[in-house]
Kinemage of the C-alpha trace (Angstrom):
@kinemage 1
@onewidth
@group {chain A} dominant
@subgroup {mainchain}
@vectorlist {calphas} color= white
{ca met a 1} P 109.320 83.697 105.185
{ca gly a 2} L 105.759 84.310 104.122
{ca ile a 3} L 103.750 82.559 101.473
{ca pro a 4} L 104.791 83.354 97.875
{ca thr a 5} L 102.016 84.261 95.423
{ca leu a 6} L 102.866 84.096 91.726
{ca ile a 7} L 102.109 87.452 90.088
{ca ser a 8} L 103.651 87.074 86.626
{ca thr a 9} L 105.894 84.955 84.429
{ca ala a 10} L 108.022 86.360 81.613
{ca thr a 11} L 109.690 84.018 79.136
{ca ala a 12} L 112.592 85.573 77.258
{ca ser a 13} L 113.455 84.166 73.848
{ca asn a 14} L 116.436 85.944 72.305
{ca ala a 15} L 115.312 89.070 74.200
{ca ala a 16} L 117.395 92.197 74.750
{ca asn a 17} L 115.666 92.778 78.088
{ca val a 18} L 112.680 91.839 80.212
{ca asp a 19} L 110.873 94.818 81.753
{ca ile a 20} L 108.235 94.209 84.415
{ca thr a 21} L 106.132 97.364 84.433
{ca ser a 22} L 103.089 96.262 86.411
{ca gly a 23} L 102.382 94.310 89.560
{ca ile a 24} L 104.928 95.962 91.884
{ca asp a 25} L 102.794 97.988 94.285
{ca ser a 26} L 101.731 98.194 97.941
{ca thr a 27} L 100.019 94.770 97.880
{ca tyr a 28} L 103.153 93.038 99.233
{ca asp a 29} L 106.057 94.172 101.415
{ca glu a 30} L 108.445 91.819 99.626
{ca tyr a 31} L 108.759 90.823 95.984
{ca met a 32} L 110.772 87.801 94.888
{ca phe a 33} L 112.069 87.306 91.345
{ca val a 34} L 112.977 83.724 90.423
{ca phe a 35} L 115.323 83.207 87.454
{ca thr a 36} L 115.399 79.884 85.621
{ca asp a 37} L 117.843 78.934 82.848
{ca ile a 38} L 118.973 82.467 82.001
{ca asn a 39} L 121.213 81.842 79.007
{ca pro a 40} L 122.988 84.630 77.070
{ca ser a 41} L 123.617 84.715 73.321
{ca ser a 42} L 127.398 84.747 73.957
{ca asp a 43} L 129.746 83.524 76.719
{ca asp a 44} L 130.793 85.517 79.756
{ca tyr a 45} L 128.255 88.318 79.957
{ca glu a 46} L 126.742 89.613 83.191
{ca phe a 47} L 123.047 89.300 84.083
{ca thr a 48} L 121.893 92.657 85.474
{ca phe a 49} L 118.918 94.634 86.782
{ca gln a 50} L 117.780 98.224 87.342
{ca val a 51} L 114.519 99.833 88.518
{ca asn a 52} L 112.288 102.844 87.974
{ca ala a 53} L 110.676 104.870 90.724
{ca ala a 54} L 107.003 105.704 90.195
{ca asn a 55} L 106.407 108.054 87.260
{ca gln a 56} L 110.059 107.814 86.152
{ca ser a 57} L 111.602 106.297 83.039
{ca gly a 58} L 114.983 105.131 81.825
{ca phe a 59} L 115.750 102.461 84.468
{ca asn a 60} L 118.453 104.593 86.100
{ca glu a 61} L 117.690 104.936 89.810
{ca thr a 62} L 120.609 105.589 92.174
{ca met a 63} L 121.958 102.464 93.940
{ca thr a 64} L 124.616 101.542 96.456
{ca thr a 65} L 125.586 97.890 96.062
{ca thr a 66} L 128.118 95.188 96.827
{ca leu a 67} L 128.917 91.815 95.256
{ca phe a 68} L 130.968 88.812 96.319
{ca ser a 69} L 131.433 85.505 94.589
{ca ala a 70} L 132.528 81.941 95.267
{ca asp a 71} L 134.093 80.222 92.216
{ca his a 72} L 135.257 76.706 91.437
{ca leu a 73} L 136.666 75.591 88.091
{ca glu a 74} L 135.145 72.418 86.679
{ca asp a 75} L 138.602 70.760 86.351
{ca asp a 76} L 139.295 71.489 90.067
{ca ser a 77} L 142.375 73.567 89.219
{ca ser a 78} L 141.199 76.652 91.101
{ca ala a 79} L 138.657 77.809 93.672
{ca ser a 80} L 138.155 81.208 95.302
{ca leu a 81} L 135.964 83.441 97.400
{ca ala a 82} L 136.254 87.113 96.485
{ca tyr a 83} L 134.765 90.524 97.052
{ca val a 84} L 134.290 91.883 93.515
{ca thr a 85} L 134.835 95.634 93.846
{ca gly a 86} L 134.437 96.242 90.120
{ca asn a 87} L 130.755 95.318 90.323
{ca asp a 88} L 129.941 97.629 93.238
{ca gln a 89} L 128.104 100.900 92.826
{ca ala a 90} L 128.505 103.852 95.184
{ca gln a 91} L 125.475 105.969 94.362
{ca gly a 92} L 125.609 104.733 90.756
{ca thr a 93} L 122.831 104.570 88.192
{ca ala a 94} L 124.053 101.668 86.020
{ca tyr a 95} L 122.360 98.300 85.742
{ca gln a 96} L 123.585 96.193 88.687
{ca thr a 97} L 125.305 92.855 88.029
{ca ile a 98} L 123.690 89.934 89.854
{ca ala a 99} L 125.381 87.050 87.948
{ca met a 100} L 128.874 87.291 86.461
{ca asn a 101} L 130.323 85.589 83.369
{ca val a 102} L 127.234 83.581 82.449
{ca gly a 103} L 127.911 80.807 79.924
{ca met a 104} L 125.900 80.310 76.740
{ca gly a 105} L 126.105 76.571 76.069
{ca ser a 106} L 123.237 74.123 76.527
{ca asp a 107} L 124.941 72.964 79.730
{ca lys a 108} L 125.479 76.551 80.972
{ca ser a 109} L 123.172 79.221 82.382
{ca thr a 110} L 122.345 81.044 85.586
{ca ala a 111} L 119.495 80.580 88.041
{ca gly a 112} L 118.611 82.162 91.360
{ca ile a 113} L 116.517 84.658 93.281
{ca leu a 114} L 116.371 88.430 93.807
{ca his a 115} L 114.427 89.840 96.801
{ca leu a 116} L 113.120 93.423 96.756
{ca phe a 117} L 111.843 94.814 100.064
{ca ser a 118} L 109.096 97.413 100.629
{ca pro a 119} L 109.276 98.935 97.145
{ca ser a 120} L 106.152 101.056 97.702
{ca asn a 121} L 107.585 102.734 100.816
{ca thr a 122} L 108.131 106.460 100.289
{ca thr a 123} L 109.931 107.129 103.587
{ca tyr a 124} L 112.915 104.759 103.399
{ca val a 125} L 115.220 103.422 100.689
{ca thr a 126} L 114.357 100.102 98.986
{ca his a 127} L 116.684 97.247 99.998
{ca phe a 128} L 117.464 94.160 97.909
{ca tyr a 129} L 119.640 91.081 97.859
{ca ser a 130} L 120.187 88.276 95.379
{ca arg a 131} L 121.898 84.941 95.069
{ca leu a 132} L 122.456 83.358 91.679
{ca asn a 133} L 124.323 80.196 90.742
{ca thr a 134} L 126.041 80.137 87.349
{ca leu a 135} L 128.000 77.809 85.143
{ca gly a 136} L 130.212 80.272 83.303
{ca gly a 137} L 131.830 80.359 79.918
{ca gln a 138} L 135.176 79.203 81.347
{ca asn a 139} L 133.519 76.109 82.924
{ca thr a 140} L 133.418 77.847 86.287
{ca ala a 141} L 130.724 77.098 88.845
{ca arg a 142} L 129.977 80.434 90.526
{ca asp a 143} L 127.745 81.515 93.395
{ca asp a 144} L 127.186 85.306 93.247
{ca phe a 145} L 125.816 87.274 96.196
{ca thr a 146} L 124.681 90.857 95.573
{ca ala a 147} L 123.018 93.270 97.988
{ca gly a 148} L 122.317 96.938 98.351
{ca tyr a 149} L 119.687 99.611 98.292
{ca ile a 150} L 117.946 101.855 95.812
{ca asn a 151} L 118.406 105.388 97.097
{ca ala a 152} L 114.975 106.735 96.246
{ca thr a 153} L 112.237 107.673 98.665
{ca ala a 154} L 109.672 107.330 95.886
{ca ala a 155} L 107.897 104.029 95.341
{ca val a 156} L 109.727 101.588 93.052
{ca asp a 157} L 107.176 100.160 90.608
{ca glu a 158} L 109.142 98.802 87.623
{ca ile a 159} L 112.150 96.516 87.172
{ca ser a 160} L 114.273 95.611 84.158
{ca phe a 161} L 116.583 92.648 83.547
{ca lys a 162} L 119.168 92.321 80.776
{ca met a 163} L 122.596 90.942 79.921
{ca ser a 164} L 125.549 93.342 79.912
{ca ser a 165} L 125.654 92.753 76.143
{ca gly a 166} L 123.540 90.789 73.699
{ca asn a 167} L 120.276 88.931 74.095
{ca phe a 168} L 119.186 86.097 76.370
{ca asp a 169} L 116.699 83.282 76.911
{ca gly a 170} L 115.136 82.213 80.188
{ca val a 171} L 112.203 82.501 82.553
{ca ile a 172} L 111.647 85.227 85.155
{ca gln a 173} L 108.834 84.785 87.661
{ca met a 174} L 107.668 87.525 90.035
{ca tyr a 175} L 106.132 86.565 93.373
{ca gly a 176} L 104.634 88.655 96.129
{ca ile a 177} L 105.457 87.477 99.653
{ca ser a 178} L 102.710 87.865 102.258
């Protein structure tokens, strides 16, 4: 891995979404988004993202994605590893879940990293993967793994993060990797 260079920090305070509309360009081949203490306004909502290709709007680019999750209940009554087909997209344009069932209490939140590769490339699709760790509303420790590609051969230059419903608090940092 190369050296990360901090490009921007966004602090959400009861925000509906965080849109990063500058700083994603041809300077770096990889961009890393670091999420710290993402906490929704209500239990069990998903933390999601979507992108815009250059000169586009609406955060609705076509994606193909997959998600799997490892879960463990706090009381040790259940543990699982599962492929979560309901959070896949097959050439979909919805916001993509990267953390499921995020809890809202002071002892609950999600944190992790999303990697976006070669977003300024106009020949190939833009690949991504993420890993976020969550303490959910049902006192479930969860490790979510999401990966896929944005099926656009235009440069991706904007990214948006939001909960599946409601507002959220937290910090999102964007790094370029050289």
